[in-house]
N, C-alpha and C positions, 0 to 999 in steps of 0.2 A: 422568477422565483419570488416568494413572499419575503417581506422584510422581517428580520428576526432580531429582537433585542432583549431576549430573555437572559437573566443573569445565569452564570455558571452555577451548577450545584452538583454535589456528589452525595447528597443525603439519601438514605434508604427510601425516602418518600418520592424520590425522583425529582427532576428539575421542574421549576414553575412553568406552566404551559403558557406560551405566548398566544394571546387571542388571535393574532394574525397568522399563526401556524396551525394548520389542521393536520394532526397526526393520523397515520393510516390505521392505527389500531392493531397492527400486525404483531406488536410486542406490548407488554404491560408498560404503562408510563414509568413505573419505578425501575424498569430495566434500561431506561435511557439516562445515561450518566450526565450528559450535558446536551443542550440544544445547539450551542455555539462552541466551536473550537477557537482557541487563540490563533491569530493570524500573523504569519511572518511578513515582514516588509517585502514589497514587490522587488526592490533592488537586490535583496538577498536571493530570492528565487532566480532572478535573472543572472546573478553572479554564478550560481551553480550551472545554469544552462550554457554559460559561455565556456565552461571547462571542455578541453578537447578530448580527454579520456574520462568520461563522466564517473562511472561507478569505480573505476580503478583509482582515480585521483582521490575520490572521497573516501574509499576504503583505506588508502595509505594515510590520509589525513586523520582518520579515526584512530589508526594505529598510533600515530604520533602523539595523540592526546590520551591514549590509554582507554579508548572506547571500543566496544564491540557492537557491530551492527550489520556486518556484511554477510550476505547469503549468496553462494555461487549459483549460477544458472543450472548446474547439474542437479541442484536440489529444488529450486523454483524455476521451472523452464518457461521461457517466453513463447507465446503463441505467434508473435509477429516479429520476425527478425528485422532489425533496423529501427524499431520503435524505441523511444526513450521517454521517461516521464520525470519531472521534477515538480512534485506537488505535495500537498499535505494530506494526512491520513484521516479518513472517517472509518472507525473500527467497528467490527462485528465479531461477537464471540458465539460460536455454535457448539453444541454438545450433542452427543448421541442420545436419541430418545429411547426410553425403556419400554418394556412390555413386548407382547407378541406382535409381529409385523401384521398379520391378518387382522388383528383387533384394531390396530392403528388405521389400516386401510378402511375397514368398515366404519370406524369413527368418522373418517372423511375430513379430519381437521389438519390443515397444513400449518405447522408451527414454525416455519421458516420466516424470518423477519428482515431479510436484507433490504426489502423495499423501503422500510423505515429509514435505513441509512441513506438510500438515494434521496428520500424525501428531505432529509436534514442536510444533505451535501450542498455546497455552493459550486457553481460552475468551475471545473478544473480540479476538483478534489479526486483523490484515489480511494477506492474501497479496499480495506485491508481486513481479511477474514481469517480468524483462527477457526479452522474447520475440521472436517473428517475426511480421511483418505479412503478412497474406494467408492464413495457416493458423491452425488453432485451437491456442491454448495452454491453453485450458480449455473443456471441453465441458459439456453439461448434467449428465451423471452425475458429472463431476469437481466441478462446483459444488455438486451435491447432497451429496457426501461432505464438502466443505469446510463446508457449512452444518451437516451432522450433527455435525461436530467443533467446532461453535460458533465458527468463524471468522465475522466480521461483514461481509466483503466482500473484493473483490480489485481491485488496481490492475495493469493489464496493458499494458506497452509492446509491443503486438502485438494480434493478433486473437483472437477467441473465437467459439464457436458455441452454438446453442440458446439464444437470448436469452429464450425462454419460461420456461426453468428459473429464470433469474435473477428474472424477474417473479413467478413462482408462489411462489418461496421467500422473496421480499422480500430477496434477497441481491444487494446492489448491486455492479456492476462498472463501473469507469472504464477504458476501453480505446480502441483505435484502430479499432474497428468489428467487425462480424460477418462471418463467413465460413462457407460450407458445407464447406470443405476440412479434413479431419482432419489433426491434427498427429502422429498415431500413427506414421506412417512417415517423417515429415519433420522432427521435432523431437527433440532430445536434451537432457535436463537434465544439466548438468555441475557444478552447485554449488547447495547449499542453505545458507541463513543466512550467506552471504558478502556481498561488496560487489557491487552492481548499478548500472546506469545506466538511469534511466527518463526518456525524452525529454530527454536531455542532463544530467539532474540525478543526481549520485552519491548513492546511498542505501545505508546499512549496515543490517544486521539489528539490530532494536531501535530504529531511528529512529522518531520520531513521524510518523504519517500523519494529515493533516487533509484532509478532502474533503467537498465539497458540490456544489450545482448549478453553482457558478462554476468549479470545477476542483479540483486537488489541490495541497497544499503539503506538502513533506517537511521536517521540522525535525530537524536533527542532535540526537542524544540529549544530548550535552553542553551544548547551547544551549537545551534545552526550557524551563527556568525563566526564563532571560533573555528569550527570545522571548515567553513568556507575560506577563511584566511589561510589555514594550513593547506587546503586543497589547491589554492592559487599558487602557493609556493611549490607544491609538488608538480603542478601543471607547467609552471614556468621552467622548472628544472628539466622536465621531460622534453619540453620544446627546445631548450638549449642543447640537450644531448642529441636529439634527432638532427638538429642543424649541424652539429659537429660530425655526426656519422655521415650525413649527406655531403659534407665538405671534404670527406676523405681523411679526417683526423686519424692518425695511426692507432691501432689497438693498444699500443704501449701508452700513448698519451690519454686515450679514453679511460684506460684502467686507472691512471693516476688522478684523474679529475673527479672531484667529489661534486656531483650535481645536486644532491639533496641530502 
């Protein structure tokens, strides 16, 4: 991956272009809100990974702090049972293209720009797409490029296609289902690394993404350490309760004990 040291920028003119970073041109430069996301300390990410009930503990911790960020797997379904991710978000915002479909096909111009997100990602990042339901926001070749760029998965508020690619690459996707319908003529990427809304939850580029079989939890960057502390408390309490159940503690005593 190329070295990237451009300053953050949210101006309408777009971020300054780092001469060592060659953009793909799939979206206009002004649509890229930042070339670099803020990075969480490695020990914070590792702390989340050590939780025994990942999404559940983080969801409970968010509740205790008055934060909303959890989305159940019934809404964003995982393609690969048993997979989990604890990584930061590279965001993509897609909108539906206007005009007649046949005119767009004849024009022959693909306005999807998720490849620019892969280009800007660092190894281990998660692609988070505010997309369109019913048409593909990520196809098999797109997932293959994301995997090649060492992204570890995708969260898609919308549909995707070619689920075999996800399975073959061990590249997990949490999304709203599979479709055969291409997004090539139907979807336009209007923003990279800006703010998106995923199943009603606001997400900023750089926010923490926690996902497993239970669903997805987005943790705002500035609250990542506070949520981790609360999640450790939840996880410890759950561990004590499980131990008491295994030891045969009576239901009467279990009911009287406040674990968290």
